[in-house]
mmCIF file of the C-alpha atoms, coordinates in Angstrom:
data_MODEL
# 
_entry.id   MODEL 
# 
loop_
_atom_site.group_PDB 
_atom_site.id 
_atom_site.type_symbol 
_atom_site.label_atom_id 
_atom_site.label_alt_id 
_atom_site.label_comp_id 
_atom_site.label_asym_id 
_atom_site.label_entity_id 
_atom_site.label_seq_id 
_atom_site.pdbx_PDB_ins_code 
_atom_site.Cartn_x 
_atom_site.Cartn_y 
_atom_site.Cartn_z 
_atom_site.occupancy 
_atom_site.B_iso_or_equiv 
_atom_site.pdbx_formal_charge 
_atom_site.auth_seq_id 
_atom_site.auth_comp_id 
_atom_site.auth_asym_id 
_atom_site.auth_atom_id 
_atom_site.pdbx_PDB_model_num 
ATOM 1  C CA . MET A 1 1  ? -5.761 -13.035 -39.081 1.00 0.00 ? 1  MET A CA 1 
ATOM 2  C CA . GLY A 1 2  ? -3.139 -13.462 -36.363 1.00 0.00 ? 2  GLY A CA 1 
ATOM 3  C CA . GLU A 1 3  ? -1.291 -10.206 -36.964 1.00 0.00 ? 3  GLU A CA 1 
ATOM 4  C CA . THR A 1 4  ? -4.490 -8.156  -37.119 1.00 0.00 ? 4  THR A CA 1 
ATOM 5  C CA . PHE A 1 5  ? -5.841 -9.805  -33.985 1.00 0.00 ? 5  PHE A CA 1 
ATOM 6  C CA . ILE A 1 6  ? -2.653 -9.061  -32.054 1.00 0.00 ? 6  ILE A CA 1 
ATOM 7  C CA . SER A 1 7  ? -2.677 -5.449  -33.246 1.00 0.00 ? 7  SER A CA 1 
ATOM 8  C CA . VAL A 1 8  ? -6.273 -4.956  -32.115 1.00 0.00 ? 8  VAL A CA 1 
ATOM 9  C CA . LEU A 1 9  ? -5.577 -6.678  -28.807 1.00 0.00 ? 9  LEU A CA 1 
ATOM 10 C CA . ALA A 1 10 ? -2.489 -4.528  -28.184 1.00 0.00 ? 10 ALA A CA 1 
ATOM 11 C CA . TYR A 1 11 ? -4.459 -1.383  -29.018 1.00 0.00 ? 11 TYR A CA 1 
ATOM 12 C CA . LEU A 1 12 ? -7.166 -2.316  -26.524 1.00 0.00 ? 12 LEU A CA 1 
ATOM 13 C CA . LEU A 1 13 ? -4.889 -3.458  -23.692 1.00 0.00 ? 13 LEU A CA 1 
ATOM 14 C CA . CYS A 1 14 ? -1.840 -1.226  -23.960 1.00 0.00 ? 14 CYS A CA 1 
ATOM 15 C CA . TYR A 1 15 ? -1.360 2.459   -23.466 1.00 0.00 ? 15 TYR A CA 1 
ATOM 16 C CA . GLN A 1 16 ? 0.664  4.875   -25.559 1.00 0.00 ? 16 GLN A CA 1 
ATOM 17 C CA . PRO A 1 17 ? 4.323  5.201   -24.413 1.00 0.00 ? 17 PRO A CA 1 
ATOM 18 C CA . ILE A 1 18 ? 3.785  8.846   -23.432 1.00 0.00 ? 18 ILE A CA 1 
ATOM 19 C CA . PHE A 1 19 ? 1.720  7.656   -20.455 1.00 0.00 ? 19 PHE A CA 1 
ATOM 20 C CA . GLY A 1 20 ? 4.879  6.133   -18.987 1.00 0.00 ? 20 GLY A CA 1 
ATOM 21 C CA . ALA A 1 21 ? 6.546  9.528   -19.058 1.00 0.00 ? 21 ALA A CA 1 
ATOM 22 C CA . TYR A 1 22 ? 3.611  11.158  -17.284 1.00 0.00 ? 22 TYR A CA 1 
ATOM 23 C CA . THR A 1 23 ? 4.394  9.259   -14.071 1.00 0.00 ? 23 THR A CA 1 
ATOM 24 C CA . GLU A 1 24 ? 7.993  10.466  -14.070 1.00 0.00 ? 24 GLU A CA 1 
ATOM 25 C CA . ILE A 1 25 ? 6.973  14.016  -14.871 1.00 0.00 ? 25 ILE A CA 1 
ATOM 26 C CA . TYR A 1 26 ? 4.466  13.922  -12.013 1.00 0.00 ? 26 TYR A CA 1 
ATOM 27 C CA . ALA A 1 27 ? 7.091  12.591  -9.589  1.00 0.00 ? 27 ALA A CA 1 
ATOM 28 C CA . GLY A 1 28 ? 9.587  15.267  -10.559 1.00 0.00 ? 28 GLY A CA 1 
ATOM 29 C CA . LEU A 1 29 ? 7.421  18.350  -10.984 1.00 0.00 ? 29 LEU A CA 1 
ATOM 30 C CA . SER A 1 30 ? 4.130  17.909  -9.113  1.00 0.00 ? 30 SER A CA 1 
ATOM 31 C CA . GLN A 1 31 ? 3.216  20.516  -6.559  1.00 0.00 ? 31 GLN A CA 1 
ATOM 32 C CA . ASP A 1 32 ? 1.180  17.802  -4.803  1.00 0.00 ? 32 ASP A CA 1 
ATOM 33 C CA . LEU A 1 33 ? 4.460  16.355  -3.534  1.00 0.00 ? 33 LEU A CA 1 
ATOM 34 C CA . ALA A 1 34 ? 6.337  18.360  -0.911  1.00 0.00 ? 34 ALA A CA 1 
ATOM 35 C CA . ILE A 1 35 ? 9.942  17.729  0.090   1.00 0.00 ? 35 ILE A CA 1 
ATOM 36 C CA . GLU A 1 36 ? 9.004  18.041  3.762   1.00 0.00 ? 36 GLU A CA 1 
ATOM 37 C CA . HIS A 1 37 ? 6.353  15.309  3.659   1.00 0.00 ? 37 HIS A CA 1 
ATOM 38 C CA . ASP A 1 38 ? 7.048  13.168  0.611   1.00 0.00 ? 38 ASP A CA 1 
ATOM 39 C CA . GLN A 1 39 ? 10.827 12.776  0.595   1.00 0.00 ? 39 GLN A CA 1 
ATOM 40 C CA . GLY A 1 40 ? 11.530 9.289   -0.709  1.00 0.00 ? 40 GLY A CA 1 
ATOM 41 C CA . ALA A 1 41 ? 7.930  8.678   -1.774  1.00 0.00 ? 41 ALA A CA 1 
ATOM 42 C CA . TYR A 1 42 ? 7.380  5.684   -4.024  1.00 0.00 ? 42 TYR A CA 1 
ATOM 43 C CA . ILE A 1 43 ? 5.433  6.834   -7.086  1.00 0.00 ? 43 ILE A CA 1 
ATOM 44 C CA . VAL A 1 44 ? 3.666  4.168   -9.141  1.00 0.00 ? 44 VAL A CA 1 
ATOM 45 C CA . PRO A 1 45 ? 2.017  4.481   -12.571 1.00 0.00 ? 45 PRO A CA 1 
ATOM 46 C CA . TRP A 1 46 ? -0.739 7.033   -13.006 1.00 0.00 ? 46 TRP A CA 1 
ATOM 47 C CA . GLY A 1 47 ? 0.878  9.361   -10.466 1.00 0.00 ? 47 GLY A CA 1 
ATOM 48 C CA . ARG A 1 48 ? -0.087 7.557   -7.286  1.00 0.00 ? 48 ARG A CA 1 
ATOM 49 C CA . LYS A 1 49 ? 1.904  7.399   -4.065  1.00 0.00 ? 49 LYS A CA 1 
ATOM 50 C CA . SER A 1 50 ? 2.354  3.888   -2.771  1.00 0.00 ? 50 SER A CA 1 
ATOM 51 C CA . THR A 1 51 ? 4.630  1.805   -0.594  1.00 0.00 ? 51 THR A CA 1 
ATOM 52 C CA . VAL A 1 52 ? 7.403  -0.509  -1.636  1.00 0.00 ? 52 VAL A CA 1 
ATOM 53 C CA . ARG A 1 53 ? 6.350  -4.151  -1.897  1.00 0.00 ? 53 ARG A CA 1 
ATOM 54 C CA . PRO A 1 54 ? 6.902  -6.082  1.360   1.00 0.00 ? 54 PRO A CA 1 
ATOM 55 C CA . ASP A 1 55 ? 9.147  -8.686  -0.301  1.00 0.00 ? 55 ASP A CA 1 
ATOM 56 C CA . ILE A 1 56 ? 11.515 -5.958  -1.495  1.00 0.00 ? 56 ILE A CA 1 
ATOM 57 C CA . VAL A 1 57 ? 11.589 -4.341  1.961   1.00 0.00 ? 57 VAL A CA 1 
ATOM 58 C CA . ALA A 1 58 ? 12.331 -7.743  3.512   1.00 0.00 ? 58 ALA A CA 1 
ATOM 59 C CA . GLN A 1 59 ? 15.257 -8.280  1.124   1.00 0.00 ? 59 GLN A CA 1 
ATOM 60 C CA . LEU A 1 60 ? 16.711 -4.868  1.875   1.00 0.00 ? 60 LEU A CA 1 
ATOM 61 C CA . GLY A 1 61 ? 16.381 -5.282  5.634   1.00 0.00 ? 61 GLY A CA 1 
ATOM 62 C CA . GLU A 1 62 ? 17.207 -2.238  7.698   1.00 0.00 ? 62 GLU A CA 1 
ATOM 63 C CA . GLY A 1 63 ? 19.370 -0.635  5.037   1.00 0.00 ? 63 GLY A CA 1 
ATOM 64 C CA . LYS A 1 64 ? 21.950 -3.425  5.163   1.00 0.00 ? 64 LYS A CA 1 
ATOM 65 C CA . ASN A 1 65 ? 21.564 -4.328  1.520   1.00 0.00 ? 65 ASN A CA 1 
ATOM 66 C CA . SER A 1 66 ? 20.660 -0.934  0.110   1.00 0.00 ? 66 SER A CA 1 
ATOM 67 C CA . GLU A 1 67 ? 24.240 -0.384  -1.036  1.00 0.00 ? 67 GLU A CA 1 
ATOM 68 C CA . LYS A 1 68 ? 24.145 -3.718  -2.898  1.00 0.00 ? 68 LYS A CA 1 
ATOM 69 C CA . LEU A 1 69 ? 20.887 -2.697  -4.558  1.00 0.00 ? 69 LEU A CA 1 
ATOM 70 C CA . TRP A 1 70 ? 22.366 0.642   -5.614  1.00 0.00 ? 70 TRP A CA 1 
ATOM 71 C CA . GLU A 1 71 ? 25.436 -1.060  -7.074  1.00 0.00 ? 71 GLU A CA 1 
ATOM 72 C CA . TRP A 1 72 ? 23.268 -3.573  -8.948  1.00 0.00 ? 72 TRP A CA 1 
ATOM 73 C CA . CYS A 1 73 ? 21.100 -0.790  -10.417 1.00 0.00 ? 73 CYS A CA 1 
ATOM 74 C CA . GLU A 1 74 ? 24.175 1.154   -11.487 1.00 0.00 ? 74 GLU A CA 1 
ATOM 75 C CA . ARG A 1 75 ? 25.724 -1.931  -13.091 1.00 0.00 ? 75 ARG A CA 1 
ATOM 76 C CA . GLU A 1 76 ? 22.531 -2.867  -14.940 1.00 0.00 ? 76 GLU A CA 1 
ATOM 77 C CA . THR A 1 77 ? 21.804 0.642   -16.270 1.00 0.00 ? 77 THR A CA 1 
ATOM 78 C CA . ARG A 1 78 ? 25.377 1.784   -16.988 1.00 0.00 ? 78 ARG A CA 1 
ATOM 79 C CA . GLN A 1 79 ? 25.050 0.895   -20.680 1.00 0.00 ? 79 GLN A CA 1 
ATOM 80 C CA . TYR A 1 80 ? 22.092 3.266   -21.076 1.00 0.00 ? 80 TYR A CA 1 
ATOM 81 C CA . ALA A 1 81 ? 23.625 6.322   -19.405 1.00 0.00 ? 81 ALA A CA 1 
# 
């Protein structure tokens, strides 16, 4: 019963993995986004423009820690590149 229940629950609550790729494809290829107006736009799932969460902005400050963030991202994703 447990395995079947979890499978049904996952089917109802989760989306196919391809939907994750749609957001990235939208961000990279959409004609709705223009370099002049949307440079650095923050794209969230389902192809929506949004803003970065306030707690993340507060941690970054006025660009003081952006280099640290970049280095952390590079270090964490290096094994996948």
